[in-house]
ZAMARGU-4260 file (C-alpha; in steps of 0.2 Angstrom, whole numbers, plus 5000, padded with zeros to 4 digits):
<rodrens>
0) 5213/4961/4844 | 5223/4957/4828 | 5240/4959/4837 | 5234/4947/4850 | 5230/4934/4837
5) 5247/4937/4829 | 5256/4935/4845 | 5246/4918/4849 | 5251/4911/4832 | 5269/4916/4834
10) 5270/4908/4851 | 5262/4892/4844 | 5273/4891/4829 | 5289/4895/4839 | 5284/4882/4852
15) 5281/4869/4838 | 5297/4872/4830 | 5307/4872/4846 | 5299/4856/4852 | 5302/4848/4835
20) 5320/4853/4834 | 5322/4846/4852 | 5341/4844/4856 | 5345/4851/4873 | 5334/4852/4888
25) 5335/4871/4887 | 5327/4871/4869 | 5313/4859/4875 | 5310/4870/4890 | 5309/4886/4879
30) 5297/4876/4868 | 5285/4871/4882 | 5286/4889/4889 | 5281/4897/4873 | 5266/4884/4873
35) 5261/4890/4890 | 5262/4908/4885 | 5251/4904/4870 | 5238/4896/4881 | 5238/4912/4893
40) 5236/4923/4877 | 5222/4913/4871 | 5213/4915/4888 | 5217/4933/4887 | 5209/4935/4870
45) 5193/4926/4875 | 5191/4937/4891 | 5195/4952/4880 | 5182/4947/4867 | 5169/4944/4880
50) 5172/4961/4889 | 5171/4970/4872 | 5154/4962/4868 | 5148/4966/4886 | 5153/4984/4883
55) 5144/4985/4866 | 5128/4978/4874 | 5129/4991/4888 | 5132/5005/4876 | 5117/5000/4866
60) 5106/4998/4881 | 5111/5015/4888 | 5107/5023/4871 | 5090/5017/4872 | 5078/5014/4857
65) 5081/5026/4843 | 5065/5035/4838 | 5064/5042/4820 | 5062/5060/4819 | 5047/5068/4811
</rodrens>
């Protein structure tokens, strides 16, 4: 999960720098594209986090209540 958050931050930072630099249409296009990639990565991170929480909940439910041994 940490690598995904680093990738999101890198895309957002790169997008902001490229858009701020401006210049040619290619640089603007690349900045906007990196922003779109960052958005897709944010959505992926959200779905990944939800999926992991559902897996943890399912594992706890299948394990059942833990009874203390005598």
